[in-house]
N, C-alpha and C positions, 0 to 999 in steps of 0.2 A: 380306058380303063382304069378302075379304082386301083389304090395300092393295096397290100395284103391287108386284110382286117377291117378295110374302111368300105362302109356301105353308102348307098344312095341316102341323102337325108330323108327323112319322112315328113308339121307345122308346130309350132307355137313353142319357142323358147322362153326361158325366164327373164328376171329384171336385169337391168344393166350390171355392166363388171364392176365387181370389188375385188377379186382375185380368182385365179383358176380354179380354185376349188370351193371357194365361199358361195358365189353365186352364179346361176346359169349366165349365158350370153345374152345382151340386151337386144341384140339387132343382128339382121343376117343379109345375107347379098340378094340381088333379084331372082337368081335361080332357085334358091332355097325358101323364098317367102311363100310358096303355096304349099310346102311339106311341113309336117309335124318332125321336129328333131328329137329322136330318142337320145338315151345317155350316150351312146357310143358316138352318135352324130353330133353333139354338143361337144364332146371332147376333141374331136376332128376340127370342129370349128373353131373352138378357142384355141388349137395349137397354129390354125392358120393365122387367126388375128394376133397372137402374141409373136409368131414368127414375123408377121409384116411391121410390128412395131419396132422389133430389133433391125431388121433390114433396112426400114427408114430411118432409124436412127444412125446407121453404120454408112449407109450411102447417099441418104437424101432420097425424098419421094420420087424427085424426076429420074435420077439414075436407077432405083431399084426396077427389077425386073420379077415378072411373075415366076422365073425359074430360079431367083435368089430366094424368094419366099417358100417355093415348095422345098427347096433344098434345105432351107432352116428349118421347116416343119417336118422333114423328113417324109413326105408323102408325095403323092404325085400330081402332074398336071390335070390329069382326068378327075380326080378328087378336087383340085381347087375349084375347077368349073361346075361341079355340083353345086357348089356354095355361092360362087361370084362368078359375074359375067367377064369382070375384067379387074385391073389394079384398081382403076377408080371406083368401081363398085365396092371393092372392099374398104378403100378409105372413106367412103360415104358410111359403112357400117360402121368403122371404128369412131367417126365424128359424130354419129348419134348416140353412142355411148358415152363418149367423152362430154358432150354436152349435157346428158343426163346427169354424169357425176358432178358436172360443176354447178348445176341447176339445183340438186340435192344438198351441195355444199353451202350454197347461198342461203337456202331454207334453214340451215342448221347454225347459222352465226348467231350466237347470244349477245346479250348486253356487253358493250366494251366501255367500261369506266375507266377513270385515272388510277384506280387503286389496284391493289395486289389481284382482286380478282378479275378485275378486267383485264389484266396483263394474262392471267391464266388463260381466261377465254380466247384472247387474242392469240395466244401461243398456240393454242389446240386448233383453231382454225387455219393458221399460217402452215402449221404441221401438216394438215391433209391437204392444203393447197399443194404445198410442195411434192407431198407423195404423188398426187394426181398428175401434177405437172411431170414428175420423173416418170411417171407411167406412159401418159400421154403426150409427150413433149413433142414428138413430130407429128401428130395430129394438130396440135395447137398452133406449130410453127407452119404446117400448111395452110391454116386458116389465116395466119398473119400474113402469109405471102400469097394468099388469093390463089389456092392451088388445088381447092376441094371441086371446083367446078359445077357446083350445084347450089342454085340460089337458095333452095329449101334448105339444105344443110349448112350453107353458109348463114342463113338466117339463125340457124340454132344456135351456133358459135356465138354470133352478136348478142343473141339473146341470153345466153348463158353467162356471158361477162358482165353483161349489162346488169342480170339480176346480182350478180356478186356486187359490182359497183353501187347498186342502188340499195343493198343491205347495209354495206359499209357507210354509205353516205348517211342513212338513218341510224346507225351507231353513234356517228359522230355528232348528230343533232341531239340525240338524246343525251351525251356526256357534254352537251353545251360547250363545244370545241370553238374557239375564235379562229376564223380561216381567213387570213388577210386578202388572200386571192379570190375567196369565193368557194362555194362548196363544189362546183363542177370543175374547177381547176385542181381543187384537191385530191377529189376523186380520180380525176384524169392521172395525176402524179401519182397516187398510191397504186393505182393499176398498171401503169408503167413499170413502177417499181418491182411490183410482185412478179410481173412476166419476165423483166431481165434478171432479176435475182433468181428466179426459178430457173432460168435458161443458163444461167451460169452455175448452178449447182449440178443441174442433169449433164451438162458437157463437160462438168470436171474443171472449170474454169475457176470457181471458187472451190479451193481444196481443203478446208477446214473441215473438222468433224461435224457429224450431223448435229450434235447439241449445240455446238458452238454457233454453227451457220444460225439455228434457229433462234439461238437465244439474241444473236447480234441482231436478226431482221425484226424480232419482236421488241428490242428495245428501241430500234429506229422508228418503227412505225408506231409504237406506243407514245413517244415523247413528241413525234413529229405530226401525228394526226390525230391523236386521243388526248394530248393534254397532260400526259404523265410528267410527274417533276422530275428536273435533274437531280441525280443524286451527287452531293457534294463529298467528297473524300475528306474527312475530318484532320487527316496529315496535312 
């Protein structure tokens, strides 16, 4: 039985996630794939996806239970199973959304030179990357720890991160940056830096304010990977 006000989802949801109110949900679970989701169904689905992210962040994916998710979403088990076959099905839906967001982000990285304009573009990209990781951190960590259990979805994650790395490599080449260890090593180091820094922010281990964190990361990446000059204090 569904919770009060919830109805069976009926196909076609909108594009991938930006926020709960800005865009429709980009993916659904197996039980909902053959139905059209109307406005109320999309809101219920969004509640379940957002609740899962909260629960996964708090308890970890393996320790999280469907019980925890429906309680956080303030809905019923019956409603959950109208949209998802199980917890793994829900994670797959979140992974598809996350991969879509990261791929769009890769496509949107503009030229990054060593000048002020390049720094501004880099800061914009890093801000969006941090925001995406803050929202989808539990999904990204599930990818990193090989918890998704679906080869197709795993490939989506690899492809999305590779797209970002490839675009950043292109921007490095355009900036004529000298990379002592070679491009592949530089991109690998940069992607590892971005993932670990983002995890530190999302987990609260890096506790500086948002602007300070973003400025610090931007300065490190701009100088270390895009040839920005080190400013010398005249004093």
